[in-house]
C-alpha positions in Angstrom: -69.3 14.7 115.0 -69.6 13.3 111.3 -67.5 10.3 110.4 -65.1 10.9 107.7 -65.5 8.7 104.7 -61.4 8.5 104.3 -59.9 6.4 106.9 -56.2 7.2 107.8 -54.0 4.2 107.5 -51.7 3.2 110.2 -48.2 2.9 109.0 -45.8 1.0 111.1 -42.9 3.0 112.4 -40.2 0.7 110.7 -41.9 1.3 107.3 -41.6 5.1 107.8 -37.8 4.7 108.9 -37.3 2.7 105.6 -38.8 5.1 103.6 -36.9 8.0 105.1 -33.6 6.1 104.7 -34.5 5.2 101.1 -35.2 9.1 100.5 -31.8 9.9 102.1 -30.0 7.3 100.0 -31.5 8.6 96.8 -30.5 12.1 97.7 -27.0 11.2 98.4 -26.7 9.1 95.3 -27.7 12.0 93.2 -25.4 14.1 95.0 -22.5 11.9 94.0 -23.7 11.6 90.5 -23.5 15.4 89.8 -20.8 16.8 87.7 -18.4 19.7 88.5 -18.3 22.5 86.0 -14.6 21.5 84.8 -16.0 17.9 84.3 -19.0 19.1 82.3 -16.8 21.3 80.2 -14.3 18.5 79.5 -17.2 16.0 78.7 -18.7 18.6 76.1 -15.2 19.2 74.7 -14.4 15.6 74.1 -18.0 14.5 73.0 -19.3 17.3 70.9 -17.5 16.9 67.4 -19.0 19.9 66.0 -17.2 22.4 68.1 -13.7 23.2 66.8 -10.9 24.4 69.1 -8.3 27.0 68.2 -5.5 28.6 70.2 -5.0 32.2 70.6 -1.8 31.9 68.4 -3.6 30.3 65.7 -6.7 32.7 65.9 -4.2 35.7 65.6 -2.5 34.1 62.6 -5.7 33.5 60.8 -7.1 36.9 61.6 -3.9 38.5 60.2 -3.6 36.1 57.1 -5.1 37.3 53.9 -7.5 34.9 52.2 -6.0 32.7 49.4 -6.0 34.7 46.2 -6.3 31.4 44.2 -9.5 30.5 45.8 -12.7 31.3 44.0 -14.5 32.5 47.0 -12.2 34.4 49.5 -12.2 33.3 53.1 -14.2 35.8 55.2 -12.8 36.7 58.6 -14.6 34.9 61.5 -17.1 36.6 63.8 -15.3 36.9 67.2 -17.7 36.9 70.2 -16.3 37.7 73.8 -18.7 35.9 76.2 -17.1 37.3 79.4 -19.1 39.6 81.6 -19.0 43.4 81.3 -16.5 43.9 84.3 -14.1 41.5 82.9 -14.1 43.2 79.5 -13.6 46.5 81.2 -10.7 45.2 83.1 -8.8 43.6 80.3 -10.3 44.8 77.0 -11.3 42.6 74.0 -9.7 41.0 71.1 -9.9 43.6 68.3 -13.0 43.5 66.5 -14.8 41.1 69.2 -18.5 41.4 69.8 -19.1 41.6 73.5 -21.9 39.2 74.1 -22.0 38.0 77.7 -22.7 34.1 78.2 -25.8 34.9 80.2 -27.5 36.6 77.1 -25.8 34.8 74.3 -28.7 32.6 73.0 -31.1 35.5 73.4 -29.0 38.2 71.6 -26.8 36.3 69.1 -29.4 37.0 66.3 -28.9 40.7 66.8 -25.2 40.3 65.5 -25.0 37.3 63.6 -27.9 36.1 61.3 -28.7 32.4 60.7 -27.1 31.5 57.5 -24.1 33.8 57.7 -21.2 32.2 55.9 -18.6 33.4 58.4 -17.1 31.0 61.0 -17.8 32.0 64.7 -14.9 31.9 67.4 -16.1 32.4 71.0 -13.8 33.2 73.7 -14.0 33.7 77.5 -11.3 34.2 80.1 -9.9 30.9 80.4 -11.6 28.8 77.7 -14.3 27.1 79.8 -17.4 29.0 79.3 -16.5 29.4 75.7 -17.1 25.7 75.3 -20.7 26.1 76.7 -21.2 29.0 74.5 -20.0 27.1 71.4 -22.2 24.1 72.3 -25.2 26.5 72.5 -24.4 27.9 69.0 -24.1 24.7 67.5 -27.3 23.5 69.0 -29.0 26.8 67.6 -27.8 25.8 64.1 -24.7 28.2 63.7 -22.2 25.3 63.0 -22.1 22.6 60.6 -21.4 18.7 60.9 -17.7 17.9 61.4 -16.1 15.2 59.3 -13.0 14.3 61.1 -10.9 15.5 63.8 -10.2 19.0 65.4 -7.5 20.9 63.5 -4.2 20.7 65.4 -2.2 23.5 63.7 -2.6 26.8 62.0 -2.6 25.3 58.6 -5.1 22.9 59.6 -7.3 25.5 61.1 -6.9 27.6 58.0 -7.9 24.7 55.8 -10.9 24.1 58.0 -12.0 27.7 57.8 -11.4 27.7 54.0 -13.6 24.6 53.4 -16.9 25.3 51.6 -18.8 23.4 54.2 -21.4 25.1 56.5 -19.6 27.7 58.9 -18.0 26.3 61.9 -18.1 27.4 65.5 -14.8 27.6 67.2 -13.8 27.8 70.9 -10.6 29.6 71.7 -8.5 27.4 74.1 -7.0 29.3 77.0 -9.3 32.3 76.4 -8.4 35.8 76.8 -5.8 34.9 79.4 -4.0 32.9 76.8 -4.4 35.8 74.2 -2.8 38.2 76.9 0.1 35.8 78.0 1.0 35.7 74.2 1.2 39.6 74.3 -1.3 40.0 71.5 -2.9 43.4 71.0 -6.2 44.3 72.8 -8.9 46.8 72.2 -10.2 48.9 75.2 -13.7 50.2 75.0 -15.0 53.2 76.5 -17.4 52.8 79.5 
């Protein structure tokens, strides 16, 4: 039998046990530092100042308000994107004029519907207002929204003023999502299957 040029080191059992304990503690500590989905959404909502937030009531009011005739450039209606899954859309319908673009393919397919440099704002919504935060963050990171200079609008007038501003288009997440839209009794659009 040939002698191997490599020697196997003998490791004391307590060293192996300590290494195993260290591995377990690392795994447990990383488990406890993980965030829940709601915590992640809340973190993005409070830390990303480039995402604007709008209520279903304010979105409906803005969509039905004609642009200011005194303005040199009329306010264009925002693109409205429904990031819910197909079965959710089939069950409840969409906001009239919304583009159905599920969250799972948003980044891949957004360019088919909205070109970079489009002057219109983008409003995204989901069922309850959580996935739309993640979608809005992705759109901002892709360059669809501008830099914010101040707090999020808190009323219909503030939201209208923000949309009328001549800055780069903004990305909005609709609070309460489609659930809030339906609870307010607003119109929906049913699509053929």
